[in-house]
N, C-alpha and C positions, 0 to 999 in steps of 0.2 A: 489804533492797533488793538488786536482783539484776541484775548486768550480763549481758546476754544476746546481745550482738553484739560485733564486734571490727573494728578498723581494720587488723588484720594478716592475714597470708595463711592463718591457720588456720581461717577461716570464710568461707563463700561470701557472695555479695551479700545484703544484708539490707534490711529496710524502714526507711528513715531516719526517717520520721515517728514510728515506735514508739520510737526512741531519744529523740526530743524529748519525747514523752509521758511517758517514764520520768523525764526531767528535770523536767517540770512537776510530777509527783507528788512527786519528791524535794524540790523547793523548798517545796511545800505542807507536807511533813512538818516541815521546819525551822521554817516559820512557825507551824505548829500547836504545836510544842513551845515556841517562844518565847512564844506567846500563852496557854499554860496558866497562866503566872504571873498574867496579868490576870484570869483566872477564879477565882483563889483556891482551886483544887481542886474547884470546883463544875462538873461536866460540863454542866449545863444552861445555864451562862453562858459556856461555852467558845466563843471566836471561832474561825472555821475549824473548826467543831464536829466534822466527821467526817474530819478529816485522818488519823486512825489507819487508815482504810480504804485508804490508799495502799499499805500492806504487802500487802493482799489483791490490789490491782491489780498489784503487782510479781510476785506469784506467778503470776497469770494471764498476764501478759506473758511471763514466763519460760517457761511451758509452751508458749505459742504459738511463740516464737522458737526454742526448743530443738527443738521438733518440726519446724519448717520447716528449720532449719539442719542437723539430723543424721539425720532419719528415713531419708533416701535415701542415706546415706553408709556404712552398716554393712557393705556388701560390701567396702569398702576401708579400714575403720577398726576397730581393736580396742577392747575396753573400756578397756584401759590408755591407749590413745591418746585416747579421749574424756575420761577422768579427768584426764589431763595437760592437755588443753585447758581444762577447767573450772578446774583449779587455777591455771593461768597467768592465766586471765581474772579470777579472784576473789581469790586469796589474797594477792597483794602488798599490796592495799589493806586487807585484814583485818589484816595485820601492822602497817601504818602506823596504822590506827585504834586498835589496842591500844597502840602506842607513844605516840601523842598522848594517849591516856587515862592512861597511866602518867606522862607528863611533867606533865600538868595536875592529877594526882590530889590533891596536897597543897594546891593553890590553892583547892580546893573545900571545905576544912574549915570547919565552922561549925554553925549551928543545924540545918540540914537533914540534914547528914551528920556527926553527932558522933563516929561510929566511926572516921573518918579520922585524927583526931589520935592515936588509940591504935594505929594500924596501923604496925608497924615497916617500915622501908624494904625489908628483905630479903623480907618477906612480900609486899609490893606487887610487887616485882620478880619473885618466883616466880610470882605470879598472872598478871603480864603475860606472862612466858615461856610459861606454860601457855595463856594466851589466844591466843598466836600460832598454836596448833594448832587453834583454834576448838572444841576439846572442851569441853562444858558443865561448869560447876562446880556441885556440890551447894550448897545454901543455907548449910551450915555453914562454907563458905569465903567467904561474902559479906563483903567488907571495907567495904562502903558502907552497907548497911542496907535496900536495896530488893529483896532476894531475887532479884537478877538472876543468870542463869547466866554472864554476862560482866560482872562489876561494874565494870570499867574502861571499858567501852563497850557500854552496854545494847543498842542496836539490832543488835548482832552476833547476837542470838538468831535473827533472821529468816534470816541467812546460814547458820546451823546447820541450819535447816529446808530452806533452799535446797539444801544439800549432800545432805540426805536425799532430796529430790526428784530430784536428779541421779543418785544411786545407784539409786533405784527405776526411773528411766527406763532407765538402762543395763542393768540386770539383768532387768527384767520389762516395763515399760510399752511400750517400743519394739516388743516382739514381739506385743502384743495386737492382734487385729483391731478394727475400729472398733465393731462391735456390742458386744463385751465392754467396750471402753473407754467406750462410751456408757452401758452399764449402771452402770459404776463412777461415771461423772459424775452420773447420777441419784441413786444411793445417797449419794454424798458431798454432793450438793446438798440432799438430804432431811435428812441429818445436820446440815448447816450451818443450814438453816431451823429445825430443831428446837431447836438450841442458841440461836439468835437469839431465838426466841419464849419460851424457858423459862429462859434464863440469868438469874442474879440481878441483873445490872447493866443489862440492856437494851441491850447492845452486844457487839461481839466483841473488845473490848480485852483483851489478854493474850497469853501464850505465851512470856514471857521468863524463866520460872523453871523449875528442874528439880524440879517438884512435880507430883503426879498431875493435879490440876485444870488447872494451867497447861499441862502437856503436852497434855492433851485439847484445850484451846483452840488451841494451836499446830498440832496435826495437823488440827483442824477447819478452821482458816484456810488451811492449806496444800493439803489434798487436793482440794477442789472447784475452786479457781482453777487450780491446776496441771494437773489432769486436763482441765478444760474448755478451757484454753488449748491443750493438746496436741491435743485432738479438733478444736478450731476450726481449727488449722493444717492438719489433714488434710481437713476438709470444706469450709471456706470458699473461695469463689472471689472474691477481692477485685475490686471493680469499679474504675471510674475516676471519682473524685470531685474536684471543684474545692474548693480551700480546706480540704482534709481536716484539716490540722494545726490550723487555726483552730477549726473546728467541734468536732473531737474534744477539743481542749484546753479549750474552753469547757464542754463537757458534763462533763469530768473535774473541772475546778475547781468547778463548781456542785455536783457530787455530794459533793466533799470539804468544801466550805465550808458546806453547808446546815445551818441551825440544828437543834439537837436537837428531835425531835418526840416527842409523848406527854407524859404527866404522870408524877409520882412514883408514882402509883397504877396507871399503865398503861405500865410500862417496855417491855413487849413491842412497843409501837408503834414505838419507836425501833429495837428489834431487828428488826422487820419491814423497816424502812427499810434497815438494814444489809444484810439478806439480799437484798432486791430489787436493791440497787445491785451487790452482788457477783455475784448470779445472772444479772442481765439487763443492767444498764447497762454494766458493765466489758467484757463480751464485745462489746457494740455499739461501745464506744469503740475497742477494738482493731481491730475490723473496719473501722471508718471510717478509722482511722489507716493500716491496711494498704492501703487503697483509693486513696491519694493519693500524690503525688510532691512533692518539694521543688524549688523553682526556685532563683533566685539573689538574691531580694529580701531585705528586712530580716527578714521573718517566717522565711524559711529560715535566715538566719544565727542568729537567736534559737533556733530549733529545734535547730540543730546544736550551738550552744554549750551549751544545756541538756542535750542528749544526752551531750556530752563530760563534763560535770561531774556527771552524775546519780548514778553509783555513788560516786565520791569524796565528794561532799557528804553523801550519806546515811551513809556509814560513818565520817566524821570529825567530824560536827557535834555529836554528843551530849556529848563532853567539855566543849565550850563551853557547852552547855545546863546541865550540872551546875553549872558555876561561876555562870552567870547566875541560875539558880534560887536557889541559896544566897545570892547577893548580894542578890537582890530580897527574899527573906524576912528577911534580917538588917536591911535598911534599909526595911522596909515602912511604918513609921510616917512616914518622910519621903516616900517615893515615892508613897504613896497618900493622904498627908495634906495635900498642897498642890498648887497648880497647877505651881509650879516643880519639885517632886518628880516629878510625873507627866510633865513634859516631859523630865526626865532619864531616866526609865524608858523613854520612847519612843525617845530618842536612843540609849541603850545597846542597846535591842532591835534597832534598825536596824543598829547597829554589829556586833552578834553575827551577824546575817544576812550582812552584807557580809564580815566576817572569815571566816565559814564558806565563802562562795563563793570568796574569794581563796585560802584555804588549800587548798580542794578543787582549784582550778585549778593551783596550784603543785605539789601532790602529783601531779596527773595528768601534767604536763609534765616535771617534774624527777625524778620517781621511778617512777610507775606505768608509763608508756609505755616508758621505757628498760629497766626491769626485765623487762617482758613481752617486749620484743624479744630481750633476752639469753636469757631462759628458752626462748623459742620456738626460737632458734638451737641452744640446748644440748639441749633435750628432744625436739624435734619432727622430728628427722631420719628417724625411723621412727614408725609407728603413727598 
């Protein structure tokens, strides 16, 4: 998940509805992860079935807003200045996400993560400190058992790829003419479509492990959306649409919540759905969002709140999901064996969502915004 705009002076005026859409997608990710427990690991039964595509939406949104915010600023901005801005924007919450992951790590021990009980505290702390840098860890350093490059906070994998996209943009992509960028978009889109149609699972899920196949998935998911978002920022002339946040949010929610399509013998059908959503639907959603304005009503307040918590909730929620998943599996006979147990499961699920929102908001106001202000004053005097 990728924060692409700022309330501080290091970024020009941005599209406020796009912030809200990022928040809608982030909340859908949290709900998707919570509801995975209800599906029992069966993707065909997953409620909010395509919530994983929110990551691909984040990449496209990131390309669009970075292109809009920085393409015309390189005559007065150095590469180091750009990298400082991106670090200030993203890295404080990366550190917080790893810290929360470390604090909650031993509360997650149980059937799902038996390796946690055998992990000494010094090793966990070392991995947490390493995680602060966002450098990916090989699988031999996995202390959880899910082969994640960031075992204390799995979703940080997408921020690792976000950083790669930022580096590519600063060094190469910003200099490319639209024709060359368009060719790259077509090639990356063809690669994405090929993987979606031929992949073994019939979806684009993956990218969080430092293994060749997982790295391929990660780069496949990154390149088309980010490149397409960048090109869209250069070519699109947003119009003036009424109720743009409502309509774009509705399309986005439907795309992420749509049931899995195709059968076990025709997984490519669901892969085709994933590809069409990423290739066509998400660019349309961004265009619609960029074509509207926020007023002062309830919908506008919701959009702004979702935009504010979008990055924090994405990067801090998964340590709570680790605990929740393990708790649900340990108690599955009770939770899925009676009406009272199911009620408890639903109540705890809602509590996890609310706690994630609350912690994200507190992190934003008490930590992220103050730290970014301080870093901006300290680092951004030049560049």
